[in-house]
PQR file of N, CA, C, O and H, with PARSE charges and radii, in Angstrom:
ATOM      1  N   UNK A   1       0.185 -15.908  -3.998 -0.4000 1.5000
ATOM      2  CA  UNK A   1       1.079 -17.047  -3.956 -0.0000 2.0000
ATOM      3  C   UNK A   1       1.914 -17.071  -5.232  0.5500 1.7000
ATOM      4  O   UNK A   1       1.432 -16.775  -6.325 -0.5500 1.4000
ATOM      5  N   UNK A   2       3.148 -17.425  -5.058 -0.4000 1.5000
ATOM      6  CA  UNK A   2       4.004 -17.499  -6.234 -0.0000 2.0000
ATOM      7  C   UNK A   2       3.871 -18.865  -6.894  0.5500 1.7000
ATOM      8  O   UNK A   2       3.445 -19.848  -6.286 -0.5500 1.4000
ATOM      9  H   UNK A   2       3.540 -17.665  -4.170  0.4000 1.0000
ATOM     10  N   UNK A   3       4.245 -18.878  -8.130 -0.4000 1.5000
ATOM     11  CA  UNK A   3       4.281 -20.146  -8.843 -0.0000 2.0000
ATOM     12  C   UNK A   3       5.450 -20.955  -8.309  0.5500 1.7000
ATOM     13  O   UNK A   3       6.388 -20.400  -7.737 -0.5500 1.4000
ATOM     14  H   UNK A   3       4.592 -18.080  -8.623  0.4000 1.0000
ATOM     15  N   UNK A   4       5.394 -22.218  -8.489 -0.4000 1.5000
ATOM     16  CA  UNK A   4       6.458 -23.087  -8.009 -0.0000 2.0000
ATOM     17  C   UNK A   4       7.778 -22.683  -8.655  0.5500 1.7000
ATOM     18  O   UNK A   4       7.886 -22.591  -9.878 -0.5500 1.4000
ATOM     19  H   UNK A   4       4.631 -22.669  -8.953  0.4000 1.0000
ATOM     20  N   UNK A   5       8.765 -22.446  -7.823 -0.4000 1.5000
ATOM     21  CA  UNK A   5      10.090 -22.087  -8.306 -0.0000 2.0000
ATOM     22  C   UNK A   5      10.241 -20.634  -8.723  0.5500 1.7000
ATOM     23  O   UNK A   5      11.283 -20.263  -9.263 -0.5500 1.4000
ATOM     24  H   UNK A   5       8.677 -22.520  -6.830  0.4000 1.0000
ATOM     25  N   UNK A   6       9.242 -19.808  -8.493 -0.4000 1.5000
ATOM     26  CA  UNK A   6       9.288 -18.400  -8.883 -0.0000 2.0000
ATOM     27  C   UNK A   6       9.175 -17.519  -7.642  0.5500 1.7000
ATOM     28  O   UNK A   6       8.132 -16.910  -7.408 -0.5500 1.4000
ATOM     29  H   UNK A   6       8.395 -20.110  -8.055  0.4000 1.0000
ATOM     30  N   UNK A   7      10.215 -17.450  -6.868 -0.4000 1.5000
ATOM     31  CA  UNK A   7      10.162 -16.728  -5.600 -0.0000 2.0000
ATOM     32  C   UNK A   7       9.954 -15.228  -5.777  0.5500 1.7000
ATOM     33  O   UNK A   7       9.534 -14.559  -4.833 -0.5500 1.4000
ATOM     34  H   UNK A   7      11.063 -17.945  -7.058  0.4000 1.0000
ATOM     35  N   UNK A   8      10.234 -14.683  -6.952 -0.4000 1.5000
ATOM     36  CA  UNK A   8      10.123 -13.239  -7.153 -0.0000 2.0000
ATOM     37  C   UNK A   8       8.691 -12.784  -7.411  0.5500 1.7000
ATOM     38  O   UNK A   8       8.425 -11.582  -7.413 -0.5500 1.4000
ATOM     39  H   UNK A   8      10.576 -15.226  -7.719  0.4000 1.0000
ATOM     40  N   UNK A   9       7.771 -13.708  -7.626 -0.4000 1.5000
ATOM     41  CA  UNK A   9       6.376 -13.341  -7.878 -0.0000 2.0000
ATOM     42  C   UNK A   9       5.765 -12.578  -6.708  0.5500 1.7000
ATOM     43  O   UNK A   9       4.911 -11.718  -6.920 -0.5500 1.4000
ATOM     44  H   UNK A   9       7.987 -14.684  -7.624  0.4000 1.0000
ATOM     45  N   UNK A  10       6.174 -12.865  -5.507 -0.4000 1.5000
ATOM     46  CA  UNK A  10       5.595 -12.242  -4.317 -0.0000 2.0000
ATOM     47  C   UNK A  10       6.265 -10.928  -3.926  0.5500 1.7000
ATOM     48  O   UNK A  10       5.801 -10.268  -2.996 -0.5500 1.4000
ATOM     49  H   UNK A  10       6.869 -13.564  -5.334  0.4000 1.0000
ATOM     50  N   UNK A  11       7.313 -10.539  -4.586 -0.4000 1.5000
ATOM     51  CA  UNK A  11       8.082  -9.362  -4.178 -0.0000 2.0000
ATOM     52  C   UNK A  11       7.243  -8.081  -4.116  0.5500 1.7000
ATOM     53  O   UNK A  11       7.341  -7.364  -3.120 -0.5500 1.4000
ATOM     54  H   UNK A  11       7.690 -11.076  -5.341  0.4000 1.0000
ATOM     55  N   UNK A  12       6.425  -7.754  -5.124 -0.4000 1.5000
ATOM     56  CA  UNK A  12       5.637  -6.518  -5.023 -0.0000 2.0000
ATOM     57  C   UNK A  12       4.645  -6.543  -3.859  0.5500 1.7000
ATOM     58  O   UNK A  12       4.456  -5.529  -3.186 -0.5500 1.4000
ATOM     59  H   UNK A  12       6.346  -8.337  -5.933  0.4000 1.0000
ATOM     60  N   UNK A  13       4.023  -7.671  -3.622 -0.4000 1.5000
ATOM     61  CA  UNK A  13       3.063  -7.785  -2.521 -0.0000 2.0000
ATOM     62  C   UNK A  13       3.764  -7.673  -1.184  0.5500 1.7000
ATOM     63  O   UNK A  13       3.284  -6.978  -0.289 -0.5500 1.4000
ATOM     64  H   UNK A  13       4.177  -8.494  -4.169  0.4000 1.0000
ATOM     65  N   UNK A  14       4.888  -8.346  -1.038 -0.4000 1.5000
ATOM     66  CA  UNK A  14       5.647  -8.273   0.212 -0.0000 2.0000
ATOM     67  C   UNK A  14       6.131  -6.850   0.459  0.5500 1.7000
ATOM     68  O   UNK A  14       6.130  -6.384   1.598 -0.5500 1.4000
ATOM     69  H   UNK A  14       5.278  -8.911  -1.765  0.4000 1.0000
ATOM     70  N   UNK A  15       6.543  -6.159  -0.592 -0.4000 1.5000
ATOM     71  CA  UNK A  15       6.987  -4.776  -0.458 -0.0000 2.0000
ATOM     72  C   UNK A  15       5.844  -3.882   0.005  0.5500 1.7000
ATOM     73  O   UNK A  15       6.030  -3.044   0.887 -0.5500 1.4000
ATOM     74  H   UNK A  15       6.544  -6.537  -1.517  0.4000 1.0000
ATOM     75  N   UNK A  16       4.659  -4.054  -0.584 -0.4000 1.5000
ATOM     76  CA  UNK A  16       3.496  -3.258  -0.200 -0.0000 2.0000
ATOM     77  C   UNK A  16       3.156  -3.465   1.270  0.5500 1.7000
ATOM     78  O   UNK A  16       2.969  -2.498   2.008 -0.5500 1.4000
ATOM     79  H   UNK A  16       4.508  -4.735  -1.301  0.4000 1.0000
ATOM     80  N   UNK A  17       3.075  -4.728   1.699 -0.4000 1.5000
ATOM     81  CA  UNK A  17       2.715  -4.998   3.086 -0.0000 2.0000
ATOM     82  C   UNK A  17       3.808  -4.545   4.056  0.5500 1.7000
ATOM     83  O   UNK A  17       3.505  -4.126   5.173 -0.5500 1.4000
ATOM     84  H   UNK A  17       3.228  -5.514   1.099  0.4000 1.0000
ATOM     85  N   UNK A  18       5.066  -4.625   3.644 -0.4000 1.5000
ATOM     86  CA  UNK A  18       6.147  -4.108   4.475 -0.0000 2.0000
ATOM     87  C   UNK A  18       6.022  -2.608   4.662  0.5500 1.7000
ATOM     88  O   UNK A  18       6.192  -2.096   5.769 -0.5500 1.4000
ATOM     89  H   UNK A  18       5.312  -4.966   2.737  0.4000 1.0000
ATOM     90  N   UNK A  19       5.721  -1.896   3.566 -0.4000 1.5000
ATOM     91  CA  UNK A  19       5.510  -0.449   3.632 -0.0000 2.0000
ATOM     92  C   UNK A  19       4.330  -0.128   4.532  0.5500 1.7000
ATOM     93  O   UNK A  19       4.398   0.784   5.356 -0.5500 1.4000
ATOM     94  H   UNK A  19       5.583  -2.312   2.667  0.4000 1.0000
ATOM     95  N   UNK A  20       3.244  -0.883   4.372 -0.4000 1.5000
ATOM     96  CA  UNK A  20       2.049  -0.647   5.177 -0.0000 2.0000
ATOM     97  C   UNK A  20       2.351  -0.819   6.665  0.5500 1.7000
ATOM     98  O   UNK A  20       1.968   0.021   7.478 -0.5500 1.4000
ATOM     99  H   UNK A  20       3.189  -1.624   3.703  0.4000 1.0000
ATOM    100  N   UNK A  21       3.023  -1.881   7.013 -0.4000 1.5000
ATOM    101  CA  UNK A  21       3.340  -2.127   8.429 -0.0000 2.0000
ATOM    102  C   UNK A  21       4.243  -1.038   8.983  0.5500 1.7000
ATOM    103  O   UNK A  21       4.074  -0.601  10.122 -0.5500 1.4000
ATOM    104  H   UNK A  21       3.334  -2.564   6.352  0.4000 1.0000
ATOM    105  N   UNK A  22       5.196  -0.605   8.182 -0.4000 1.5000
ATOM    106  CA  UNK A  22       6.143   0.409   8.634 -0.0000 2.0000
ATOM    107  C   UNK A  22       5.486   1.786   8.770  0.5500 1.7000
ATOM    108  O   UNK A  22       5.695   2.476   9.768 -0.5500 1.4000
ATOM    109  H   UNK A  22       5.334  -0.960   7.258  0.4000 1.0000
ATOM    110  N   UNK A  23       4.703   2.182   7.784 -0.4000 1.5000
ATOM    111  CA  UNK A  23       4.126   3.525   7.788 -0.0000 2.0000
ATOM    112  C   UNK A  23       2.930   3.668   8.722  0.5500 1.7000
ATOM    113  O   UNK A  23       2.711   4.743   9.280 -0.5500 1.4000
ATOM    114  H   UNK A  23       4.533   1.622   6.974  0.4000 1.0000
ATOM    115  N   UNK A  24       2.158   2.608   8.898 -0.4000 1.5000
ATOM    116  CA  UNK A  24       0.993   2.713   9.777 -0.0000 2.0000
ATOM    117  C   UNK A  24       1.360   2.403  11.213  0.5500 1.7000
ATOM    118  O   UNK A  24       0.652   2.814  12.133 -0.5500 1.4000
ATOM    119  H   UNK A  24       2.336   1.734   8.445  0.4000 1.0000
ATOM    120  N   UNK A  25       2.449   1.688  11.422 -0.4000 1.5000
ATOM    121  CA  UNK A  25       2.855   1.246  12.760 -0.0000 2.0000
ATOM    122  C   UNK A  25       1.680   0.543  13.457  0.5500 1.7000
ATOM    123  O   UNK A  25       1.394   0.782  14.630 -0.5500 1.4000
ATOM    124  H   UNK A  25       3.024   1.355  10.674  0.4000 1.0000
ATOM    125  N   UNK A  26       1.021  -0.320  12.701 -0.4000 1.5000
ATOM    126  CA  UNK A  26      -0.210  -0.975  13.117 -0.0000 2.0000
ATOM    127  C   UNK A  26      -0.053  -1.773  14.416  0.5500 1.7000
ATOM    128  O   UNK A  26      -1.026  -1.946  15.151 -0.5500 1.4000
ATOM    129  H   UNK A  26       1.254  -0.514  11.749  0.4000 1.0000
ATOM    130  N   UNK A  27       1.137  -2.251  14.702 -0.4000 1.5000
ATOM    131  CA  UNK A  27       1.347  -3.062  15.903 -0.0000 2.0000
ATOM    132  C   UNK A  27       1.146  -2.261  17.188  0.5500 1.7000
ATOM    133  O   UNK A  27       0.921  -2.854  18.243 -0.5500 1.4000
ATOM    134  H   UNK A  27       1.927  -2.111  14.105  0.4000 1.0000
ATOM    135  N   UNK A  28       1.220  -0.934  17.127 -0.4000 1.5000
ATOM    136  CA  UNK A  28       1.053  -0.103  18.322 -0.0000 2.0000
ATOM    137  C   UNK A  28      -0.405   0.081  18.729  0.5500 1.7000
ATOM    138  O   UNK A  28      -0.696   0.464  19.862 -0.5500 1.4000
ATOM    139  H   UNK A  28       1.403  -0.452  16.270  0.4000 1.0000
ATOM    140  N   UNK A  29      -1.322  -0.192  17.797 -0.4000 1.5000
ATOM    141  CA  UNK A  29      -2.735   0.057  18.057 -0.0000 2.0000
ATOM    142  C   UNK A  29      -3.443  -1.204  18.526  0.5500 1.7000
ATOM    143  O   UNK A  29      -3.124  -2.311  18.093 -0.5500 1.4000
ATOM    144  H   UNK A  29      -1.086  -0.503  16.877  0.4000 1.0000
ATOM    145  N   UNK A  30      -4.390  -1.024  19.401 -0.4000 1.5000
ATOM    146  CA  UNK A  30      -5.241  -2.126  19.827 -0.0000 2.0000
ATOM    147  C   UNK A  30      -6.539  -2.006  19.043  0.5500 1.7000
ATOM    148  O   UNK A  30      -7.347  -1.109  19.282 -0.5500 1.4000
ATOM    149  H   UNK A  30      -4.650  -0.125  19.753  0.4000 1.0000
ATOM    150  N   UNK A  31      -6.722  -2.915  18.115 -0.4000 1.5000
ATOM    151  CA  UNK A  31      -7.919  -2.909  17.281 -0.0000 2.0000
ATOM    152  C   UNK A  31      -8.806  -4.061  17.742  0.5500 1.7000
ATOM    153  O   UNK A  31      -8.348  -5.195  17.885 -0.5500 1.4000
ATOM    154  H   UNK A  31      -6.066  -3.644  17.921  0.4000 1.0000
ATOM    155  N   UNK A  32     -10.072  -3.758  17.970 -0.4000 1.5000
ATOM    156  CA  UNK A  32     -10.983  -4.698  18.607 -0.0000 2.0000
ATOM    157  C   UNK A  32     -11.289  -5.949  17.799  0.5500 1.7000
ATOM    158  O   UNK A  32     -11.401  -7.038  18.361 -0.5500 1.4000
ATOM    159  H   UNK A  32     -10.445  -2.837  17.854  0.4000 1.0000
ATOM    160  N   UNK A  33     -11.424  -5.804  16.507 -0.4000 1.5000
ATOM    161  CA  UNK A  33     -11.821  -6.960  15.713 -0.0000 2.0000
ATOM    162  C   UNK A  33     -11.320  -6.794  14.274  0.5500 1.7000
ATOM    163  O   UNK A  33     -10.667  -5.803  13.947 -0.5500 1.4000
ATOM    164  H   UNK A  33     -11.333  -4.919  16.051  0.4000 1.0000
ATOM    165  N   UNK A  34     -11.623  -7.747  13.446 -0.4000 1.5000
ATOM    166  CA  UNK A  34     -11.188  -7.706  12.042 -0.0000 2.0000
ATOM    167  C   UNK A  34     -11.779  -6.516  11.304  0.5500 1.7000
ATOM    168  O   UNK A  34     -11.143  -5.961  10.408 -0.5500 1.4000
ATOM    169  H   UNK A  34     -12.153  -8.552  13.711  0.4000 1.0000
ATOM    170  N   UNK A  35     -12.988  -6.123  11.673 -0.4000 1.5000
ATOM    171  CA  UNK A  35     -13.616  -4.965  11.036 -0.0000 2.0000
ATOM    172  C   UNK A  35     -12.835  -3.692  11.278  0.5500 1.7000
ATOM    173  O   UNK A  35     -12.692  -2.870  10.374 -0.5500 1.4000
ATOM    174  H   UNK A  35     -13.505  -6.574  12.401  0.4000 1.0000
ATOM    175  N   UNK A  36     -12.326  -3.518  12.489 -0.4000 1.5000
ATOM    176  CA  UNK A  36     -11.532  -2.331  12.813 -0.0000 2.0000
ATOM    177  C   UNK A  36     -10.220  -2.322  12.032  0.5500 1.7000
ATOM    178  O   UNK A  36      -9.766  -1.269  11.584 -0.5500 1.4000
ATOM    179  H   UNK A  36     -12.442  -4.187  13.224  0.4000 1.0000
ATOM    180  N   UNK A  37      -9.624  -3.476  11.872 -0.4000 1.5000
ATOM    181  CA  UNK A  37      -8.389  -3.587  11.093 -0.0000 2.0000
ATOM    182  C   UNK A  37      -8.683  -3.250   9.631  0.5500 1.7000
ATOM    183  O   UNK A  37      -7.924  -2.526   8.987 -0.5500 1.4000
ATOM    184  H   UNK A  37      -9.993  -4.332  12.236  0.4000 1.0000
ATOM    185  N   UNK A  38      -9.783  -3.779   9.121 -0.4000 1.5000
ATOM    186  CA  UNK A  38     -10.150  -3.522   7.739 -0.0000 2.0000
ATOM    187  C   UNK A  38     -10.380  -2.029   7.491  0.5500 1.7000
ATOM    188  O   UNK A  38      -9.927  -1.491   6.481 -0.5500 1.4000
ATOM    189  H   UNK A  38     -10.399  -4.368   9.645  0.4000 1.0000
ATOM    190  N   UNK A  39     -11.072  -1.373   8.394 -0.4000 1.5000
ATOM    191  CA  UNK A  39     -11.323   0.065   8.258 -0.0000 2.0000
ATOM    192  C   UNK A  39     -10.020   0.846   8.306  0.5500 1.7000
ATOM    193  O   UNK A  39      -9.823   1.768   7.514 -0.5500 1.4000
ATOM    194  H   UNK A  39     -11.441  -1.810   9.214  0.4000 1.0000
ATOM    195  N   UNK A  40      -9.122   0.488   9.226 -0.4000 1.5000
ATOM    196  CA  UNK A  40      -7.837   1.184   9.345 -0.0000 2.0000
ATOM    197  C   UNK A  40      -7.005   1.015   8.077  0.5500 1.7000
ATOM    198  O   UNK A  40      -6.387   1.973   7.613 -0.5500 1.4000
ATOM    199  H   UNK A  40      -9.282  -0.261   9.869  0.4000 1.0000
ATOM    200  N   UNK A  41      -6.983  -0.188   7.514 -0.4000 1.5000
ATOM    201  CA  UNK A  41      -6.186  -0.437   6.318 -0.0000 2.0000
ATOM    202  C   UNK A  41      -6.791   0.245   5.093  0.5500 1.7000
ATOM    203  O   UNK A  41      -6.064   0.826   4.287 -0.5500 1.4000
ATOM    204  H   UNK A  41      -7.485  -0.966   7.891  0.4000 1.0000
ATOM    205  N   UNK A  42      -8.106   0.180   4.947 -0.4000 1.5000
ATOM    206  CA  UNK A  42      -8.741   0.843   3.810 -0.0000 2.0000
ATOM    207  C   UNK A  42      -8.549   2.352   3.877  0.5500 1.7000
ATOM    208  O   UNK A  42      -8.357   3.002   2.849 -0.5500 1.4000
ATOM    209  H   UNK A  42      -8.697  -0.292   5.601  0.4000 1.0000
ATOM    210  N   UNK A  43      -8.601   2.909   5.080 -0.4000 1.5000
ATOM    211  CA  UNK A  43      -8.363   4.337   5.253 -0.0000 2.0000
ATOM    212  C   UNK A  43      -6.942   4.691   4.836  0.5500 1.7000
ATOM    213  O   UNK A  43      -6.727   5.690   4.150 -0.5500 1.4000
ATOM    214  H   UNK A  43      -8.757   2.381   5.915  0.4000 1.0000
ATOM    215  N   UNK A  44      -5.972   3.879   5.246 -0.4000 1.5000
ATOM    216  CA  UNK A  44      -4.576   4.144   4.895 -0.0000 2.0000
ATOM    217  C   UNK A  44      -4.380   4.060   3.377  0.5500 1.7000
ATOM    218  O   UNK A  44      -3.713   4.906   2.781 -0.5500 1.4000
ATOM    219  H   UNK A  44      -6.146   3.068   5.803  0.4000 1.0000
ATOM    220  N   UNK A  45      -4.969   3.033   2.764 -0.4000 1.5000
ATOM    221  CA  UNK A  45      -4.806   2.860   1.326 -0.0000 2.0000
ATOM    222  C   UNK A  45      -5.488   3.985   0.556  0.5500 1.7000
ATOM    223  O   UNK A  45      -4.882   4.598  -0.322 -0.5500 1.4000
ATOM    224  H   UNK A  45      -5.511   2.346   3.249  0.4000 1.0000
ATOM    225  N   UNK A  46      -6.754   4.255   0.886 -0.4000 1.5000
ATOM    226  CA  UNK A  46      -7.519   5.258   0.134 -0.0000 2.0000
ATOM    227  C   UNK A  46      -7.088   6.689   0.419  0.5500 1.7000
ATOM    228  O   UNK A  46      -7.009   7.506  -0.498 -0.5500 1.4000
ATOM    229  H   UNK A  46      -7.247   3.757   1.600  0.4000 1.0000
ATOM    230  N   UNK A  47      -6.811   6.997   1.672 -0.4000 1.5000
ATOM    231  CA  UNK A  47      -6.513   8.382   2.042 -0.0000 2.0000
ATOM    232  C   UNK A  47      -5.039   8.747   1.886  0.5500 1.7000
ATOM    233  O   UNK A  47      -4.727   9.897   1.578 -0.5500 1.4000
ATOM    234  H   UNK A  47      -6.875   6.333   2.417  0.4000 1.0000
ATOM    235  N   UNK A  48      -4.140   7.813   2.088 -0.4000 1.5000
ATOM    236  CA  UNK A  48      -2.717   8.145   2.077 -0.0000 2.0000
ATOM    237  C   UNK A  48      -1.982   7.522   0.895  0.5500 1.7000
ATOM    238  O   UNK A  48      -1.396   8.241   0.087 -0.5500 1.4000
ATOM    239  H   UNK A  48      -4.393   6.879   2.339  0.4000 1.0000
ATOM    240  N   UNK A  49      -2.006   6.220   0.787 -0.4000 1.5000
ATOM    241  CA  UNK A  49      -1.176   5.508  -0.185 -0.0000 2.0000
ATOM    242  C   UNK A  49      -1.518   5.891  -1.623  0.5500 1.7000
ATOM    243  O   UNK A  49      -0.609   6.132  -2.418 -0.5500 1.4000
ATOM    244  H   UNK A  49      -2.483   5.636   1.444  0.4000 1.0000
ATOM    245  N   UNK A  50      -2.786   5.954  -1.974 -0.4000 1.5000
ATOM    246  CA  UNK A  50      -3.178   6.258  -3.348 -0.0000 2.0000
ATOM    247  C   UNK A  50      -3.334   7.747  -3.626  0.5500 1.7000
ATOM    248  O   UNK A  50      -3.182   8.169  -4.772 -0.5500 1.4000
ATOM    249  H   UNK A  50      -3.524   5.758  -1.329  0.4000 1.0000
ATOM    250  N   UNK A  51      -3.630   8.549  -2.619 -0.4000 1.5000
ATOM    251  CA  UNK A  51      -3.918   9.964  -2.835 -0.0000 2.0000
ATOM    252  C   UNK A  51      -2.703  10.873  -2.632  0.5500 1.7000
ATOM    253  O   UNK A  51      -2.495  11.809  -3.405 -0.5500 1.4000
ATOM    254  H   UNK A  51      -3.754   8.206  -1.688  0.4000 1.0000
ATOM    255  N   UNK A  52      -1.912  10.608  -1.611 -0.4000 1.5000
ATOM    256  CA  UNK A  52      -0.887  11.553  -1.185 -0.0000 2.0000
ATOM    257  C   UNK A  52       0.535  11.027  -1.322  0.5500 1.7000
ATOM    258  O   UNK A  52       1.416  11.752  -1.784 -0.5500 1.4000
ATOM    259  H   UNK A  52      -2.081   9.848  -0.983  0.4000 1.0000
ATOM    260  N   UNK A  53       0.770   9.794  -0.934 -0.4000 1.5000
ATOM    261  CA  UNK A  53       2.125   9.245  -0.868 -0.0000 2.0000
ATOM    262  C   UNK A  53       2.774   9.246  -2.248  0.5500 1.7000
ATOM    263  O   UNK A  53       2.196   8.770  -3.225 -0.5500 1.4000
ATOM    264  H   UNK A  53       0.054   9.205  -0.559  0.4000 1.0000
ATOM    265  N   UNK A  54       3.970   9.782  -2.305 -0.4000 1.5000
ATOM    266  CA  UNK A  54       4.711   9.819  -3.556 -0.0000 2.0000
ATOM    267  C   UNK A  54       5.455   8.498  -3.750  0.5500 1.7000
ATOM    268  O   UNK A  54       6.021   7.943  -2.808 -0.5500 1.4000
ATOM    269  H   UNK A  54       4.440  10.169  -1.511  0.4000 1.0000
ATOM    270  N   UNK A  55       5.441   8.011  -4.979 -0.4000 1.5000
ATOM    271  CA  UNK A  55       6.074   6.742  -5.310 -0.0000 2.0000
ATOM    272  C   UNK A  55       7.239   7.001  -6.264  0.5500 1.7000
ATOM    273  O   UNK A  55       7.087   7.685  -7.276 -0.5500 1.4000
ATOM    274  H   UNK A  55       4.981   8.461  -5.744  0.4000 1.0000
ATOM    275  N   UNK A  56       8.391   6.449  -5.931 -0.4000 1.5000
ATOM    276  CA  UNK A  56       9.568   6.678  -6.775 -0.0000 2.0000
ATOM    277  C   UNK A  56       9.397   6.044  -8.149  0.5500 1.7000
ATOM    278  O   UNK A  56       9.923   6.562  -9.134 -0.5500 1.4000
ATOM    279  H   UNK A  56       8.515   5.893  -5.109  0.4000 1.0000
ATOM    280  N   UNK A  57       8.674   4.936  -8.232 -0.4000 1.5000
ATOM    281  CA  UNK A  57       8.480   4.292  -9.537 -0.0000 2.0000
ATOM    282  C   UNK A  57       7.523   5.064 -10.437  0.5500 1.7000
ATOM    283  O   UNK A  57       7.422   4.775 -11.629 -0.5500 1.4000
ATOM    284  H   UNK A  57       8.246   4.515  -7.432  0.4000 1.0000
ATOM    285  N   UNK A  58       6.825   6.041  -9.875 -0.4000 1.5000
ATOM    286  CA  UNK A  58       5.894   6.866 -10.655 -0.0000 2.0000
ATOM    287  C   UNK A  58       6.430   8.281 -10.838  0.5500 1.7000
ATOM    288  O   UNK A  58       5.657   9.236 -10.913 -0.5500 1.4000
ATOM    289  H   UNK A  58       6.907   6.276  -8.907  0.4000 1.0000
ATOM    290  N   UNK A  59       7.734   8.413 -10.909 -0.4000 1.5000
ATOM    291  CA  UNK A  59       8.399   9.711 -11.085 -0.0000 2.0000
ATOM    292  C   UNK A  59       8.065  10.693  -9.978  0.5500 1.7000
ATOM    293  O   UNK A  59       7.932  11.890 -10.230 -0.5500 1.4000
ATOM    294  H   UNK A  59       8.361   7.636 -10.848  0.4000 1.0000
ATOM    295  N   UNK A  60       7.930  10.202  -8.759 -0.4000 1.5000
ATOM    296  CA  UNK A  60       7.673  11.067  -7.617 -0.0000 2.0000
ATOM    297  C   UNK A  60       6.255  11.562  -7.490  0.5500 1.7000
ATOM    298  O   UNK A  60       5.994  12.515  -6.755 -0.5500 1.4000
ATOM    299  H   UNK A  60       8.038   9.230  -8.554  0.4000 1.0000
ATOM    300  N   UNK A  61       5.328  10.929  -8.198 -0.4000 1.5000
ATOM    301  CA  UNK A  61       3.910  11.311  -8.130 -0.0000 2.0000
ATOM    302  C   UNK A  61       3.135  10.296  -7.296  0.5500 1.7000
ATOM    303  O   UNK A  61       3.556   9.152  -7.125 -0.5500 1.4000
ATOM    304  H   UNK A  61       5.541  10.156  -8.795  0.4000 1.0000
ATOM    305  N   UNK A  62       2.005  10.742  -6.790 -0.4000 1.5000
ATOM    306  CA  UNK A  62       1.093   9.787  -6.160 -0.0000 2.0000
ATOM    307  C   UNK A  62       0.402   9.026  -7.290  0.5500 1.7000
ATOM    308  O   UNK A  62       0.386   9.509  -8.422 -0.5500 1.4000
ATOM    309  H   UNK A  62       1.663  11.672  -6.929  0.4000 1.0000
ATOM    310  N   UNK A  63      -0.167   7.852  -7.018 -0.4000 1.5000
ATOM    311  CA  UNK A  63      -0.853   7.112  -8.075 -0.0000 2.0000
ATOM    312  C   UNK A  63      -1.948   7.923  -8.768  0.5500 1.7000
ATOM    313  O   UNK A  63      -2.102   7.841  -9.987 -0.5500 1.4000
ATOM    314  H   UNK A  63      -0.153   7.459  -6.098  0.4000 1.0000
ATOM    315  N   UNK A  64      -2.707   8.705  -7.997 -0.4000 1.5000
ATOM    316  CA  UNK A  64      -3.762   9.511  -8.597 -0.0000 2.0000
ATOM    317  C   UNK A  64      -3.167  10.578  -9.512  0.5500 1.7000
ATOM    318  O   UNK A  64      -3.647  10.766 -10.630 -0.5500 1.4000
ATOM    319  H   UNK A  64      -2.582   8.771  -7.007  0.4000 1.0000
ATOM    320  N   UNK A  65      -2.135  11.277  -9.054 -0.4000 1.5000
ATOM    321  CA  UNK A  65      -1.476  12.295  -9.884 -0.0000 2.0000
ATOM    322  C   UNK A  65      -0.909  11.678 -11.165  0.5500 1.7000
ATOM    323  O   UNK A  65      -1.018  12.261 -12.244 -0.5500 1.4000
ATOM    324  H   UNK A  65      -1.745  11.124  -8.146  0.4000 1.0000
ATOM    325  N   UNK A  66      -0.307  10.502 -11.037 -0.4000 1.5000
ATOM    326  CA  UNK A  66       0.283   9.827 -12.191 -0.0000 2.0000
ATOM    327  C   UNK A  66      -0.786   9.469 -13.217  0.5500 1.7000
ATOM    328  O   UNK A  66      -0.587   9.673 -14.414 -0.5500 1.4000
ATOM    329  H   UNK A  66      -0.218  10.028 -10.161  0.4000 1.0000
ATOM    330  N   UNK A  67      -1.909   8.940 -12.762 -0.4000 1.5000
ATOM    331  CA  UNK A  67      -2.989   8.591 -13.686 -0.0000 2.0000
ATOM    332  C   UNK A  67      -3.530   9.830 -14.397  0.5500 1.7000
ATOM    333  O   UNK A  67      -3.789   9.794 -15.600 -0.5500 1.4000
ATOM    334  H   UNK A  67      -2.070   8.774 -11.789  0.4000 1.0000
ATOM    335  N   UNK A  68      -3.701  10.922 -13.655 -0.4000 1.5000
ATOM    336  CA  UNK A  68      -4.182  12.154 -14.271 -0.0000 2.0000
ATOM    337  C   UNK A  68      -3.172  12.696 -15.289  0.5500 1.7000
ATOM    338  O   UNK A  68      -3.550  13.179 -16.356 -0.5500 1.4000
ATOM    339  H   UNK A  68      -3.490  10.950 -12.678  0.4000 1.0000
ATOM    340  N   UNK A  69      -1.903  12.608 -14.946 -0.4000 1.5000
ATOM    341  CA  UNK A  69      -0.840  13.073 -15.845 -0.0000 2.0000
ATOM    342  C   UNK A  69      -0.806  12.244 -17.119  0.5500 1.7000
ATOM    343  O   UNK A  69      -0.631  12.790 -18.208 -0.5500 1.4000
ATOM    344  H   UNK A  69      -1.596  12.216 -14.079  0.4000 1.0000
ATOM    345  N   UNK A  70      -0.970  10.932 -16.995 -0.4000 1.5000
ATOM    346  CA  UNK A  70      -0.917  10.043 -18.167 -0.0000 2.0000
ATOM    347  C   UNK A  70      -2.175  10.176 -19.029  0.5500 1.7000
ATOM    348  O   UNK A  70      -2.125   9.943 -20.237 -0.5500 1.4000
ATOM    349  H   UNK A  70      -1.112  10.488 -16.111  0.4000 1.0000
ATOM    350  N   UNK A  71      -3.302  10.550 -18.413 -0.4000 1.5000
ATOM    351  CA  UNK A  71      -4.549  10.688 -19.162 -0.0000 2.0000
ATOM    352  C   UNK A  71      -4.566  11.971 -19.998  0.5500 1.7000
ATOM    353  O   UNK A  71      -5.290  12.070 -20.989 -0.5500 1.4000
ATOM    354  H   UNK A  71      -3.342  10.739 -17.432  0.4000 1.0000
ATOM    355  N   UNK A  72      -3.770  12.934 -19.590 -0.4000 1.5000
ATOM    356  CA  UNK A  72      -3.763  14.233 -20.293 -0.0000 2.0000
ATOM    357  C   UNK A  72      -2.936  14.190 -21.550  0.5500 1.7000
ATOM    358  O   UNK A  72      -2.829  15.195 -22.252 -0.5500 1.4000
ATOM    359  H   UNK A  72      -3.182  12.853 -18.785  0.4000 1.0000
TER
END
């Protein structure tokens, strides 16, 4: 939630969820319950978003690659 009068506070979260909806195309799948949705989202985040997907704000690296690069 954003602070009162600070509409830009939610921008990163809205961007993340917009990307998630677009890349997973979650609306096409019939998921039985909240647990199935949770598993699908955690799989997308852990297997794709953090490990493989390149981010322009991280100089074209995945988050894991960027962290390893910065630690070296």
